C-alpha atoms as an extended CHARMM CRD file, in Angstrom:
* protein
*
       250  EXT
         1         1  MET       CA            112.8170000000       98.8520000000      123.1650000000  PROA      1               0.0000000000
         2         2  GLN       CA            110.8410000000       96.1480000000      124.9410000000  PROA      2               0.0000000000
         3         3  ILE       CA            109.3110000000       93.1440000000      123.2010000000  PROA      3               0.0000000000
         4         4  VAL       CA            106.3290000000       91.5500000000      124.9260000000  PROA      4               0.0000000000
         5         5  GLU       CA            104.0370000000       88.6090000000      124.2000000000  PROA      5               0.0000000000
         6         6  ILE       CA            100.4650000000       89.7380000000      123.4510000000  PROA      6               0.0000000000
         7         7  GLU       CA             97.3590000000       87.6180000000      122.9660000000  PROA      7               0.0000000000
         8         8  ILE       CA             96.4710000000       87.7100000000      119.2860000000  PROA      8               0.0000000000
         9         9  ASP       CA             92.7280000000       87.9850000000      120.0210000000  PROA      9               0.0000000000
        10        10  LYS       CA             93.3880000000       91.3370000000      121.7880000000  PROA      10              0.0000000000
        11        11  ILE       CA             94.9270000000       92.9040000000      118.6740000000  PROA      11              0.0000000000
        12        12  ILE       CA             92.6150000000       95.0340000000      116.5260000000  PROA      12              0.0000000000
        13        13  THR       CA             93.5890000000       95.7820000000      112.9170000000  PROA      13              0.0000000000
        14        14  ASP       CA             93.2520000000       99.2760000000      111.4480000000  PROA      14              0.0000000000
        15        15  LYS       CA             90.9920000000       99.6520000000      108.3800000000  PROA      15              0.0000000000
        16        16  ASP       CA             93.0060000000      102.7540000000      107.4230000000  PROA      16              0.0000000000
        17        17  GLN       CA             96.3840000000      101.0010000000      107.4850000000  PROA      17              0.0000000000
        18        18  PRO       CA             98.6280000000      101.5890000000      104.3830000000  PROA      18              0.0000000000
        19        19  ARG       CA             98.3690000000       98.0880000000      102.9240000000  PROA      19              0.0000000000
        20        20  LYS       CA             95.0780000000       97.6160000000      101.0590000000  PROA      20              0.0000000000
        21        21  TYR       CA             95.6950000000       94.2590000000       99.3540000000  PROA      21              0.0000000000
        22        22  PHE       CA             96.9460000000       90.9950000000      100.8400000000  PROA      22              0.0000000000
        23        23  ASP       CA             98.2020000000       88.1340000000       98.6680000000  PROA      23              0.0000000000
        24        24  GLU       CA             97.0230000000       84.9590000000      100.4130000000  PROA      24              0.0000000000
        25        25  GLN       CA             99.7370000000       82.8850000000       98.7340000000  PROA      25              0.0000000000
        26        26  LYS       CA            102.3660000000       85.2290000000      100.1920000000  PROA      26              0.0000000000
        27        27  ILE       CA            100.7010000000       84.9640000000      103.6070000000  PROA      27              0.0000000000
        28        28  ASP       CA            100.9040000000       81.1540000000      103.3490000000  PROA      28              0.0000000000
        29        29  GLU       CA            104.5920000000       81.3770000000      102.4400000000  PROA      29              0.0000000000
        30        30  LEU       CA            105.2270000000       83.6730000000      105.3960000000  PROA      30              0.0000000000
        31        31  ALA       CA            103.3480000000       81.2820000000      107.6750000000  PROA      31              0.0000000000
        32        32  ASN       CA            105.5760000000       78.4110000000      106.5440000000  PROA      32              0.0000000000
        33        33  SER       CA            108.6610000000       80.5110000000      107.1890000000  PROA      33              0.0000000000
        34        34  ILE       CA            107.4490000000       81.4440000000      110.6770000000  PROA      34              0.0000000000
        35        35  SER       CA            106.6810000000       77.8220000000      111.4890000000  PROA      35              0.0000000000
        36        36  VAL       CA            110.2950000000       76.9170000000      110.6690000000  PROA      36              0.0000000000
        37        37  HSD       CA            112.2580000000       79.9540000000      111.8320000000  PROA      37              0.0000000000
        38        38  GLY       CA            109.8650000000       81.6650000000      114.2250000000  PROA      38              0.0000000000
        39        39  LEU       CA            108.6840000000       85.2930000000      113.9560000000  PROA      39              0.0000000000
        40        40  LEU       CA            111.8900000000       87.3140000000      113.4670000000  PROA      40              0.0000000000
        41        41  SER       CA            110.2520000000       90.7810000000      113.4780000000  PROA      41              0.0000000000
        42        42  PRO       CA            107.6720000000       91.6570000000      116.1690000000  PROA      42              0.0000000000
        43        43  VAL       CA            104.4900000000       93.4540000000      115.1790000000  PROA      43              0.0000000000
        44        44  ILE       CA            104.0310000000       97.0360000000      116.3990000000  PROA      44              0.0000000000
        45        45  VAL       CA            100.9620000000       98.0140000000      118.4200000000  PROA      45              0.0000000000
        46        46  LYS       CA             99.6010000000      100.7910000000      120.6200000000  PROA      46              0.0000000000
        47        47  ASN       CA             97.8110000000      100.1560000000      123.9060000000  PROA      47              0.0000000000
        48        48  THR       CA             94.1990000000      101.3620000000      123.7710000000  PROA      48              0.0000000000
        49        49  GLY       CA             93.3040000000      100.2090000000      127.3060000000  PROA      49              0.0000000000
        50        50  HSD       CA             91.3430000000       96.9950000000      126.8790000000  PROA      50              0.0000000000
        51        51  SER       CA             92.9900000000       95.9730000000      123.5920000000  PROA      51              0.0000000000
        52        52  PHE       CA             95.8940000000       96.7630000000      121.2830000000  PROA      52              0.0000000000
        53        53  ALA       CA             95.6400000000       98.6030000000      117.9430000000  PROA      53              0.0000000000
        54        54  LEU       CA             97.9450000000       97.2590000000      115.2280000000  PROA      54              0.0000000000
        55        55  ILE       CA            100.2950000000       99.8710000000      113.7910000000  PROA      55              0.0000000000
        56        56  ALA       CA            102.4380000000       97.6730000000      111.5300000000  PROA      56              0.0000000000
        57        57  GLY       CA            102.7260000000       93.9600000000      110.7990000000  PROA      57              0.0000000000
        58        58  GLU       CA             99.3220000000       92.8090000000      109.5580000000  PROA      58              0.0000000000
        59        59  ARG       CA            100.9030000000       90.2820000000      107.1980000000  PROA      59              0.0000000000
        60        60  ARG       CA            102.8060000000       88.7910000000      110.1160000000  PROA      60              0.0000000000
        61        61  LEU       CA             99.6530000000       88.8180000000      112.2690000000  PROA      61              0.0000000000
        62        62  ARG       CA             97.6270000000       87.0400000000      109.5880000000  PROA      62              0.0000000000
        63        63  ALA       CA            100.3410000000       84.4100000000      109.1140000000  PROA      63              0.0000000000
        64        64  CYS       CA            100.4930000000       83.7450000000      112.8610000000  PROA      64              0.0000000000
        65        65  LYS       CA             96.7130000000       83.3730000000      112.9680000000  PROA      65              0.0000000000
        66        66  LYS       CA             96.9090000000       80.7980000000      110.1620000000  PROA      66              0.0000000000
        67        67  LEU       CA             99.3460000000       78.8400000000      112.3300000000  PROA      67              0.0000000000
        68        68  GLY       CA             96.8880000000       78.8910000000      115.2090000000  PROA      68              0.0000000000
        69        69  MET       CA             99.2270000000       80.8840000000      117.4730000000  PROA      69              0.0000000000
        70        70  LYS       CA             97.6090000000       82.3330000000      120.5960000000  PROA      70              0.0000000000
        71        71  LYS       CA            100.2760000000       84.9570000000      121.3350000000  PROA      71              0.0000000000
        72        72  ILE       CA            102.6100000000       87.0470000000      119.2010000000  PROA      72              0.0000000000
        73        73  PRO       CA            105.7850000000       89.0820000000      119.9810000000  PROA      73              0.0000000000
        74        74  ALA       CA            105.0290000000       92.8040000000      119.8560000000  PROA      74              0.0000000000
        75        75  ILE       CA            106.5360000000       96.2050000000      120.4560000000  PROA      75              0.0000000000
        76        76  ILE       CA            104.2110000000       98.6600000000      122.2210000000  PROA      76              0.0000000000
        77        77  LYS       CA            104.6630000000      102.2100000000      120.9090000000  PROA      77              0.0000000000
        78        78  GLN       CA            104.1490000000      105.2220000000      123.1360000000  PROA      78              0.0000000000
        79        79  GLU       CA            102.0240000000      108.2480000000      122.1700000000  PROA      79              0.0000000000
        80        80  GLU       CA            103.0880000000      109.6940000000      118.7650000000  PROA      80              0.0000000000
        81        81  ASN       CA            101.7880000000      110.0220000000      115.2360000000  PROA      81              0.0000000000
        82        82  TYR       CA            100.8390000000      106.4130000000      114.6380000000  PROA      82              0.0000000000
        83        83  GLN       CA             99.8690000000      107.0030000000      111.0260000000  PROA      83              0.0000000000
        84        84  ILE       CA            103.4310000000      108.0930000000      110.2100000000  PROA      84              0.0000000000
        85        85  VAL       CA            104.9390000000      105.1910000000      112.1560000000  PROA      85              0.0000000000
        86        86  ALA       CA            102.6620000000      102.7660000000      110.3120000000  PROA      86              0.0000000000
        87        87  LEU       CA            103.7340000000      104.1210000000      106.9160000000  PROA      87              0.0000000000
        88        88  ILE       CA            107.4470000000      104.0380000000      107.7400000000  PROA      88              0.0000000000
        89        89  GLU       CA            107.2170000000      100.5110000000      109.1290000000  PROA      89              0.0000000000
        90        90  ASN       CA            105.2290000000       99.2910000000      106.1440000000  PROA      90              0.0000000000
        91        91  ILE       CA            107.6440000000      100.8540000000      103.6550000000  PROA      91              0.0000000000
        92        92  GLN       CA            110.6180000000       99.2770000000      105.4130000000  PROA      92              0.0000000000
        93        93  ARG       CA            109.1580000000       95.8310000000      106.2290000000  PROA      93              0.0000000000
        94        94  GLU       CA            105.9930000000       95.0800000000      104.3770000000  PROA      94              0.0000000000
        95        95  ASN       CA            106.8570000000       95.9340000000      100.7410000000  PROA      95              0.0000000000
        96        96  LEU       CA            103.8430000000       98.1120000000       99.9780000000  PROA      96              0.0000000000
        97        97  SER       CA            102.7030000000       98.4450000000       96.4100000000  PROA      97              0.0000000000
        98        98  ALA       CA            103.3760000000      101.7800000000       94.7260000000  PROA      98              0.0000000000
        99        99  LEU       CA             99.6750000000      102.7460000000       94.8560000000  PROA      99              0.0000000000
       100       100  GLU       CA             99.2970000000      101.7600000000       98.5300000000  PROA      100             0.0000000000
       101       101  GLU       CA            102.3320000000      103.8550000000       99.3550000000  PROA      101             0.0000000000
       102       102  ALA       CA            100.9270000000      106.8100000000       97.3480000000  PROA      102             0.0000000000
       103       103  ILE       CA             97.6040000000      106.6190000000       99.2090000000  PROA      103             0.0000000000
       104       104  ALA       CA             99.3210000000      106.4640000000      102.5980000000  PROA      104             0.0000000000
       105       105  ILE       CA            101.6890000000      109.3500000000      101.7660000000  PROA      105             0.0000000000
       106       106  ASN       CA             98.7640000000      111.4890000000      100.5920000000  PROA      106             0.0000000000
       107       107  ASP       CA             96.7730000000      110.7030000000      103.7630000000  PROA      107             0.0000000000
       108       108  ILE       CA             99.6650000000      111.9110000000      105.9180000000  PROA      108             0.0000000000
       109       109  LYS       CA            100.1610000000      114.9760000000      103.7100000000  PROA      109             0.0000000000
       110       110  VAL       CA             96.4950000000      115.9930000000      103.9630000000  PROA      110             0.0000000000
       111       111  ASN       CA             95.9780000000      115.1410000000      107.6450000000  PROA      111             0.0000000000
       112       112  ASN       CA             99.1180000000      116.9690000000      108.7660000000  PROA      112             0.0000000000
       113       113  ASN       CA             99.1680000000      119.7320000000      106.1410000000  PROA      113             0.0000000000
       114       114  PHE       CA            102.7200000000      118.7050000000      105.1430000000  PROA      114             0.0000000000
       115       115  THR       CA            104.5220000000      119.9780000000      102.0610000000  PROA      115             0.0000000000
       116       116  GLN       CA            106.2050000000      117.4790000000       99.7550000000  PROA      116             0.0000000000
       117       117  GLU       CA            109.5640000000      118.7000000000      101.0490000000  PROA      117             0.0000000000
       118       118  GLN       CA            108.5220000000      117.9850000000      104.6600000000  PROA      118             0.0000000000
       119       119  LEU       CA            107.2600000000      114.5420000000      103.6990000000  PROA      119             0.0000000000
       120       120  ALA       CA            110.5330000000      113.7750000000      101.9180000000  PROA      120             0.0000000000
       121       121  LYS       CA            112.5830000000      114.6200000000      105.0250000000  PROA      121             0.0000000000
       122       122  LEU       CA            110.1950000000      112.7230000000      107.2920000000  PROA      122             0.0000000000
       123       123  LEU       CA            110.3230000000      109.5180000000      105.2310000000  PROA      123             0.0000000000
       124       124  GLY       CA            113.9770000000      109.7790000000      104.2360000000  PROA      124             0.0000000000
       125       125  LYS       CA            113.1050000000      110.1300000000      100.5280000000  PROA      125             0.0000000000
       126       126  THR       CA            113.7500000000      112.7530000000       97.8680000000  PROA      126             0.0000000000
       127       127  ARG       CA            111.0750000000      115.2650000000       96.9580000000  PROA      127             0.0000000000
       128       128  THR       CA            111.0680000000      113.7780000000       93.4310000000  PROA      128             0.0000000000
       129       129  TYR       CA            110.2800000000      110.3720000000       94.9240000000  PROA      129             0.0000000000
       130       130  ILE       CA            107.3200000000      111.8220000000       96.8360000000  PROA      130             0.0000000000
       131       131  ALA       CA            106.0580000000      113.7840000000       93.8070000000  PROA      131             0.0000000000
       132       132  ASN       CA            106.2090000000      110.6990000000       91.5660000000  PROA      132             0.0000000000
       133       133  LYS       CA            104.2930000000      108.6020000000       94.1000000000  PROA      133             0.0000000000
       134       134  LEU       CA            101.5810000000      111.2210000000       94.5690000000  PROA      134             0.0000000000
       135       135  ARG       CA            101.0770000000      111.5150000000       90.8010000000  PROA      135             0.0000000000
       136       136  LEU       CA             99.8960000000      107.9120000000       90.7560000000  PROA      136             0.0000000000
       137       137  LEU       CA             96.7140000000      109.1070000000       92.4350000000  PROA      137             0.0000000000
       138       138  ASN       CA             95.8430000000      110.8930000000       89.1810000000  PROA      138             0.0000000000
       139       139  LEU       CA             95.3330000000      107.5550000000       87.4150000000  PROA      139             0.0000000000
       140       140  ASP       CA             91.8190000000      106.5310000000       86.4340000000  PROA      140             0.0000000000
       141       141  ASP       CA             90.1690000000      103.9070000000       88.6550000000  PROA      141             0.0000000000
       142       142  VAL       CA             90.6860000000      101.0610000000       86.1600000000  PROA      142             0.0000000000
       143       143  SER       CA             94.4140000000      101.7070000000       85.8810000000  PROA      143             0.0000000000
       144       144  LYS       CA             94.6540000000      102.0270000000       89.6790000000  PROA      144             0.0000000000
       145       145  LYS       CA             93.0750000000       98.5860000000       90.0770000000  PROA      145             0.0000000000
       146       146  TYR       CA             95.5790000000       97.0030000000       87.6590000000  PROA      146             0.0000000000
       147       147  LEU       CA             98.4450000000       98.7210000000       89.4410000000  PROA      147             0.0000000000
       148       148  LEU       CA             97.1930000000       97.5690000000       92.8490000000  PROA      148             0.0000000000
       149       149  ASP       CA             96.7960000000       93.9950000000       91.5880000000  PROA      149             0.0000000000
       150       150  GLY       CA            100.3040000000       94.0150000000       90.1050000000  PROA      150             0.0000000000
       151       151  LYS       CA             99.0880000000       93.6870000000       86.5160000000  PROA      151             0.0000000000
       152       152  ILE       CA            100.9950000000       96.8350000000       85.5380000000  PROA      152             0.0000000000
       153       153  THR       CA            104.1450000000       98.3570000000       87.0780000000  PROA      153             0.0000000000
       154       154  GLU       CA            104.7820000000      101.8420000000       88.4290000000  PROA      154             0.0000000000
       155       155  GLY       CA            106.7470000000      102.5570000000       85.2230000000  PROA      155             0.0000000000
       156       156  HSD       CA            103.7380000000      101.5860000000       83.1310000000  PROA      156             0.0000000000
       157       157  ALA       CA            101.5760000000      103.8550000000       85.2810000000  PROA      157             0.0000000000
       158       158  LYS       CA            103.8870000000      106.8310000000       84.6450000000  PROA      158             0.0000000000
       159       159  ALA       CA            103.6570000000      106.1650000000       80.8870000000  PROA      159             0.0000000000
       160       160  LEU       CA             99.8440000000      106.1250000000       81.1570000000  PROA      160             0.0000000000
       161       161  LEU       CA             99.8410000000      109.3950000000       83.1100000000  PROA      161             0.0000000000
       162       162  SER       CA            101.8310000000      111.0660000000       80.3420000000  PROA      162             0.0000000000
       163       163  GLN       CA             98.9350000000      110.3980000000       77.9830000000  PROA      163             0.0000000000
       164       164  LYS       CA             96.2960000000      113.0350000000       78.8310000000  PROA      164             0.0000000000
       165       165  ASN       CA             93.7500000000      111.8470000000       76.2530000000  PROA      165             0.0000000000
       166       166  LEU       CA             91.6430000000      109.2680000000       78.1010000000  PROA      166             0.0000000000
       167       167  ALA       CA             90.6630000000      107.3020000000       75.0030000000  PROA      167             0.0000000000
       168       168  LYS       CA             94.3260000000      106.9980000000       73.9720000000  PROA      168             0.0000000000
       169       169  ARG       CA             95.2620000000      106.1320000000       77.5360000000  PROA      169             0.0000000000
       170       170  GLU       CA             92.7580000000      103.2660000000       77.5150000000  PROA      170             0.0000000000
       171       171  LYS       CA             94.2620000000      102.0770000000       74.2240000000  PROA      171             0.0000000000
       172       172  LEU       CA             97.7710000000      102.1910000000       75.6930000000  PROA      172             0.0000000000
       173       173  LEU       CA             96.5800000000      100.2780000000       78.7890000000  PROA      173             0.0000000000
       174       174  GLU       CA             95.1800000000       97.5160000000       76.5320000000  PROA      174             0.0000000000
       175       175  LYS       CA             98.5270000000       97.3080000000       74.7370000000  PROA      175             0.0000000000
       176       176  ILE       CA            100.3500000000       96.9840000000       78.0630000000  PROA      176             0.0000000000
       177       177  LEU       CA             97.9930000000       94.3000000000       79.3760000000  PROA      177             0.0000000000
       178       178  PHE       CA             97.5000000000       92.2150000000       76.2750000000  PROA      178             0.0000000000
       179       179  GLY       CA            100.5960000000       93.0780000000       74.2660000000  PROA      179             0.0000000000
       180       180  ASN       CA            102.9610000000       92.5160000000       77.1880000000  PROA      180             0.0000000000
       181       181  LEU       CA            104.6030000000       95.9000000000       76.5940000000  PROA      181             0.0000000000
       182       182  SER       CA            107.7050000000       96.6820000000       78.6520000000  PROA      182             0.0000000000
       183       183  VAL       CA            107.9040000000      100.0440000000       80.3360000000  PROA      183             0.0000000000
       184       184  ARG       CA            110.2550000000      101.3610000000       77.6140000000  PROA      184             0.0000000000
       185       185  ASP       CA            107.9690000000      100.1170000000       74.8430000000  PROA      185             0.0000000000
       186       186  ALA       CA            104.9580000000      101.6840000000       76.6080000000  PROA      186             0.0000000000
       187       187  GLU       CA            106.8220000000      105.0060000000       76.7850000000  PROA      187             0.0000000000
       188       188  LYS       CA            107.6710000000      104.8040000000       73.0970000000  PROA      188             0.0000000000
       189       189  SER       CA            104.0950000000      103.9400000000       72.1990000000  PROA      189             0.0000000000
       190       190  GLU       CA            102.7890000000      106.8280000000       74.2850000000  PROA      190             0.0000000000
       191       191  LYS       CA            105.1280000000      109.2780000000       72.5310000000  PROA      191             0.0000000000
       192       192  LYS       CA            103.9200000000      108.0930000000       69.1050000000  PROA      192             0.0000000000
       193       193  GLU       CA            100.3350000000      108.7720000000       70.1480000000  PROA      193             0.0000000000
       194       194  LYS       CA            101.0180000000      112.3850000000       71.0830000000  PROA      194             0.0000000000
       195       195  PRO       CA             99.7130000000      114.9950000000       68.6290000000  PROA      195             0.0000000000
       196       196  SER       CA            102.2730000000      116.9450000000       66.6590000000  PROA      196             0.0000000000
       197       197  ASP       CA            100.1220000000      120.1340000000       66.4000000000  PROA      197             0.0000000000
       198       198  CYS       CA            102.2250000000      123.0290000000       67.5950000000  PROA      198             0.0000000000
       199       199  LYS       CA             99.0600000000      124.7670000000       68.8480000000  PROA      199             0.0000000000
       200       200  GLU       CA             98.4630000000      122.0300000000       71.4440000000  PROA      200             0.0000000000
       201       201  ASP       CA             97.0430000000      123.4800000000       74.6260000000  PROA      201             0.0000000000
       202       202  LEU       CA             99.8120000000      124.9750000000       76.7960000000  PROA      202             0.0000000000
       203       203  GLU       CA             98.2370000000      123.6070000000       79.9940000000  PROA      203             0.0000000000
       204       204  GLU       CA             98.4470000000      120.0760000000       78.6190000000  PROA      204             0.0000000000
       205       205  ILE       CA            102.0940000000      120.6070000000       77.6650000000  PROA      205             0.0000000000
       206       206  LYS       CA            102.7570000000      121.9640000000       81.1560000000  PROA      206             0.0000000000
       207       207  ASN       CA            101.1530000000      118.8520000000       82.7160000000  PROA      207             0.0000000000
       208       208  ILE       CA            103.1750000000      116.5290000000       80.4780000000  PROA      208             0.0000000000
       209       209  LEU       CA            106.4360000000      118.2690000000       81.4590000000  PROA      209             0.0000000000
       210       210  GLU       CA            105.5360000000      118.1670000000       85.1570000000  PROA      210             0.0000000000
       211       211  ASP       CA            104.7210000000      114.4460000000       84.9290000000  PROA      211             0.0000000000
       212       212  ASN       CA            107.9890000000      113.6250000000       83.1870000000  PROA      212             0.0000000000
       213       213  LEU       CA            110.2400000000      115.9150000000       85.2370000000  PROA      213             0.0000000000
       214       214  ALA       CA            108.4110000000      115.4170000000       88.5760000000  PROA      214             0.0000000000
       215       215  THR       CA            108.5560000000      119.1140000000       89.4640000000  PROA      215             0.0000000000
       216       216  LYS       CA            106.6520000000      122.3520000000       88.9410000000  PROA      216             0.0000000000
       217       217  VAL       CA            106.8270000000      123.8550000000       85.4590000000  PROA      217             0.0000000000
       218       218  ASP       CA            105.5840000000      127.2410000000       84.2570000000  PROA      218             0.0000000000
       219       219  ILE       CA            105.0850000000      128.2430000000       80.5950000000  PROA      219             0.0000000000
       220       220  GLN       CA            104.7530000000      131.8710000000       79.4890000000  PROA      220             0.0000000000
       221       221  SER       CA            103.7860000000      132.4290000000       75.8640000000  PROA      221             0.0000000000
       222       222  SER       CA            103.9730000000      135.5460000000       73.7020000000  PROA      222             0.0000000000
       223       223  SER       CA            103.6540000000      136.4390000000       70.0310000000  PROA      223             0.0000000000
       224       224  ASN       CA            107.4070000000      136.1830000000       69.6310000000  PROA      224             0.0000000000
       225       225  GLY       CA            107.8600000000      132.8830000000       71.4440000000  PROA      225             0.0000000000
       226       226  GLY       CA            107.8160000000      132.1620000000       75.1420000000  PROA      226             0.0000000000
       227       227  LYS       CA            109.6440000000      130.9670000000       78.2230000000  PROA      227             0.0000000000
       228       228  ILE       CA            109.5920000000      127.7180000000       80.1640000000  PROA      228             0.0000000000
       229       229  THR       CA            110.5490000000      127.8790000000       83.8630000000  PROA      229             0.0000000000
       230       230  ILE       CA            111.4720000000      124.6240000000       85.6610000000  PROA      230             0.0000000000
       231       231  GLU       CA            111.6380000000      124.7320000000       89.4510000000  PROA      231             0.0000000000
       232       232  TYR       CA            113.9360000000      122.6020000000       91.6230000000  PROA      232             0.0000000000
       233       233  PHE       CA            114.3960000000      122.4650000000       95.3940000000  PROA      233             0.0000000000
       234       234  SER       CA            117.7930000000      120.8510000000       95.8670000000  PROA      234             0.0000000000
       235       235  ASP       CA            121.0120000000      120.0920000000       94.0170000000  PROA      235             0.0000000000
       236       236  GLU       CA            120.0080000000      116.4490000000       93.9020000000  PROA      236             0.0000000000
       237       237  GLU       CA            116.6810000000      117.2840000000       92.2720000000  PROA      237             0.0000000000
       238       238  LEU       CA            118.4330000000      119.5510000000       89.7190000000  PROA      238             0.0000000000
       239       239  ARG       CA            120.7510000000      116.6930000000       88.6890000000  PROA      239             0.0000000000
       240       240  SER       CA            117.7440000000      114.4000000000       88.3830000000  PROA      240             0.0000000000
       241       241  ILE       CA            115.9000000000      116.8880000000       86.1330000000  PROA      241             0.0000000000
       242       242  VAL       CA            118.9770000000      117.3910000000       83.9100000000  PROA      242             0.0000000000
       243       243  GLU       CA            119.3980000000      113.6100000000       83.5540000000  PROA      243             0.0000000000
       244       244  LYS       CA            115.7820000000      113.2500000000       82.4770000000  PROA      244             0.0000000000
       245       245  ILE       CA            116.1020000000      116.0510000000       79.8910000000  PROA      245             0.0000000000
       246       246  ILE       CA            119.3610000000      114.7150000000       78.4690000000  PROA      246             0.0000000000
       247       247  GLY       CA            118.0270000000      111.1880000000       78.4760000000  PROA      247             0.0000000000
       248       248  SER       CA            114.9560000000      112.1980000000       76.4730000000  PROA      248             0.0000000000
       249       249  GLU       CA            117.2460000000      113.4400000000       73.7110000000  PROA      249             0.0000000000
       250       250  ASN       CA            119.2020000000      110.2040000000       73.3610000000  PROA      250             0.0000000000
């Protein structure tokens, strides 16, 4: 791996990069750290001929620009799937928000026609982790904005997703924002809001189970009862599902 000095003006940022939001206060703090300790981690770029396209390290690049630096240490990547490299680098180094990570994972999934299992192996995560991240994309736009801005946590978002009634979801969001509900309190509040009617639509029940267990669920109903089938794809995922079911009873 070779680290070279590249002129900052020759680096072009990618509008499709995983990070969508930059906290200017954090950039200033990073700039102060770089001014004292230097840039410890080079940015990653690809050579496009007359310029360099940034793959990972936009926070570092912005901080160096604030310091008025003319050149920056960089690693030049050879031909490969730059979108995947950018996501991995950002997950490891840049502390992406949960929603930014979900958007990036989904982009890679769609563009490469990957399954969740393939994505999990590629990123070194469990399939449950990937499934939980992708479910965040089912949030309404208002909740997504609050999640992106850090006003609610990923745990809050999961509690919101469990509430399928949009009016009740908005009410729960207000409680989280203005009542300072913890994730556990939000989950308890969401459960209280759920209807107790045993004739509740089976599809809604299926969606609730899939959201909480982070896996595929099938419900077959008959006049004498029915059957619920829960799928799992590894021993680790089975243990995770069992823990969630047992935990919900305690």
